[in-house]
C-alpha positions in Angstrom: 9.0 -3.0 9.1 8.5 -1.7 5.6 5.5 -2.3 3.3 4.8 -1.3 -0.2 1.3 -1.7 -1.7 0.5 -0.9 -5.3 -2.9 -1.7 -6.8 -3.6 -4.1 -4.0 -4.4 -4.6 -0.3 -2.3 -5.5 2.7 -3.3 -6.3 6.3 -0.8 -6.3 9.1 -2.2 -8.0 12.3 0.1 -7.2 15.2 -2.1 -8.7 17.9 0.1 -11.8 18.3 3.4 -10.0 17.8 6.1 -10.5 20.5 8.8 -7.9 20.8 11.1 -6.4 23.5 11.3 -3.2 21.5 9.8 0.0 23.0 8.6 1.2 19.6 7.4 -0.7 16.5 7.9 1.4 13.3 5.9 0.6 10.2 6.8 2.6 7.1 6.3 2.5 3.4 4.0 3.5 0.6 0.5 2.7 -0.6 -0.4 3.6 -4.2 -3.9 2.9 -5.5 -4.3 0.4 -2.6 -5.5 -0.3 0.9 -3.5 -0.9 4.0 -5.0 -2.0 7.3 -3.0 -2.3 10.5 -4.6 -4.1 13.4 -3.1 -3.6 16.9 -4.1 -5.0 20.3 -6.4 -2.9 22.4 -4.5 -0.7 24.8 -1.5 0.0 22.5 -0.6 3.6 21.7 -0.4 4.4 18.0 0.7 7.4 15.8 -0.5 7.5 12.2 1.8 9.7 10.1 2.9 10.3 6.5 2.0 12.2 3.4 -1.5 11.9 2.0 -2.4 12.6 -1.6 -6.0 12.0 -2.7 -6.2 9.4 0.1 -7.9 8.7 3.4 -6.3 7.8 6.7 -8.4 6.6 9.6 -7.5 5.5 13.1 -10.2 3.7 15.2 -8.8 2.6 18.5 -10.8 1.2 21.4 -11.3 3.7 24.2 -9.2 1.8 26.8 -6.2 3.0 28.7 -2.7 2.1 27.5 -1.6 -1.3 28.8 1.7 -0.9 30.7 4.7 -2.6 28.9 3.2 -2.5 25.4 5.3 -0.9 22.7 4.4 2.4 21.0 3.4 1.8 17.3 4.4 4.4 14.7 2.7 3.9 11.3 4.3 6.3 8.7 2.8 5.6 5.2 2.9 7.8 2.2 -0.5 7.2 0.6 -1.5 8.1 -3.0 -5.1 7.4 -4.1 -5.3 4.9 -1.2 -6.9 4.1 2.1 -4.8 3.5 5.3 -6.6 2.3 8.4 -5.3 1.6 11.9 -7.8 -0.3 14.1 -7.6 -2.1 17.4 -9.1 -5.4 18.4 -8.9 -7.7 21.4 -5.9 -10.0 21.8 -6.7 -13.5 20.7 -5.4 -15.7 23.5 -6.6 -18.9 21.8 -4.2 -18.4 19.0 -1.3 -17.9 21.3 -2.2 -21.0 23.2 -2.3 -23.0 20.0 1.1 -21.8 19.0 2.5 -23.1 22.3 1.1 -26.6 21.6 3.6 -27.4 18.8 
């Protein structure tokens, strides 16, 4: 997945993503912007990429990796920006609603 943010903000919420891939790669650029990536608790994440006058923060819940979950690799070139990766609990109520349709 590629993302480009210029003078704006972007939030990627992967808590409800379904994939058979062993690795999810998110790459791109963030210029004068803000990028937030939300992953489910128990997912392993790498935060990579060039950083020019920017901040990169990763705040994951202190829980063991859940077997069978993909590895998430976030590689963002940030210029005067903020890039954050955080984890949050899976939202089973949303998955249940999706199956109702």
